[in-house]
N, C-alpha and C positions, 0 to 999 in steps of 0.2 A: 260392489256394483262396478260395472265397466264404465269407461269414460263416456261412451255413448249414452248409457242410461243416466249418468249424472247430468249430462248436458240436456237430455230430454226432460229430466225432473226439474232442472233449473228453468228451462223455457216454459214448461207447463205451469209451474208455480208463479213465475213472473207474469205470464199472460193472465192467469187467474186473478192475481192481485190487481193488475191493471183494470180488468173488467169489473172486479168487485168494488174498486174505489171510483169507477166510472171516469178514469183518466184525469181525476182532479189533480191540480198541480202540486200542492205540497205533499199529498198522500202518495202519489206515484213515485216521487223522488225518495221519500223516506222508505217506502217498501223496497225500492231498488237497492238502496244502500244497505238495508238490513239483510236482504237476500245475498248480496255480494259478500258481506262479512261472514254470514253463516256458511256459504259454500267455500270460502277461502280459508276457513278455520282448519288448522292442522289437526288430524286425528278424528275429525268428524265422520260419523258413520250415518249414511242415509238408509232408512228402513222403508222399503216399498209400501208397507201397510200405513205407516205414518204419512207418507206423501199422498197416498190415495185418500186418506181421511181428510187431510188438509185441503186437497183439491175439492172434495165434496163440500167441505165447509165454505170454501171460496165460491163454489158454484151456487150454494144456498144464499150467500151474501149478494151474489150477482142477480139472482132471480127476483128477489123482492127486498124491500127495505125493512126487513124484520130484525130479529135479535142478532143474527150473525153479522148483518151489515153494520149495525150499531156497535157491536163489540169490536169489529175490525176498524171502523172509523175512529173509535175512541182510543184504541191501542196505537194507531198510527199518529193521531193528534198528540197523544202523550209523548211519543217518541220525538215528534217534530219539536215540541217545546223543550224537551230535555236536551236535545242536540243543539237547539238554538241557544239555550242557556249556557251550555258548555262551549259553544263556538267551535265545535269539532266539524270541520269540513272533511270530505272524503280524502282530500290530499293529506290532511293532518293524521287521519286514521292510518292511512297507508304508510306514512313516514314513521309514525310511532310503532307500527307493527314490526318494522325492521330493526328497532332498537333491541338489543339483547337484554338489557336490564329492566325490562317491563314485563308485566304479566297481566292477564285478563282477570277482572273481577266483576261480578255481577253487581249492578247498581242496587238491586233489591236483596242483596245477600244478607241473610240474617233477619230480615223483616217479615212481618206477617203477610204483607202484600206479595212478596216473592213466594212464600209458601202457598198462598192461595192460587197464584198463577201456575206454579208447578203442579199442584193438585189438579187443577182444571185441565192442564195439558196431559197429565197421566190418565185421567178419566177419559178424555176425548180421544186420546191417542194421536193428537195432531203435533205438528212441529211449528206451532205459532210462536213459540219462544224465540225461534231463530229470526222471526220477522221483527219482534219488538224488543229484543234484548239489546240494550245500548252497551257498547264496550267501554269500560273504564280502564284507564291505565294506572296501575299502582307501581310506584317505583320501589324496588327492593334494594336495600343498601347492605 
């Protein structure tokens, strides 16, 4: 994707997230931080179909307080409490990304929860994992 398309995808996803969470304070900040991490990840490939499906999911979450809204709300709340528990601010995430002896590891790696989330994303074809995957830093020695 070109730089302009990536920028448009980011803006559409961010705007969709803000509308879906109705600009509520903790959720909008968590969504913003997750989206930033996802778009700044090296080697990440954006698929237009996945972006379109995710936007449809967010539009459905915006329209009514149904299943989509509850799923998104719970995912963002889970992320908020995980980040709060680990005390990772955006400044710490950015500083730790610059360290060469760290690597990314999924917090749900090897767990059944992670498998269920990956299966749901593969079926739906969305990119919600970028919204709620918390980066963990594992030091390699």
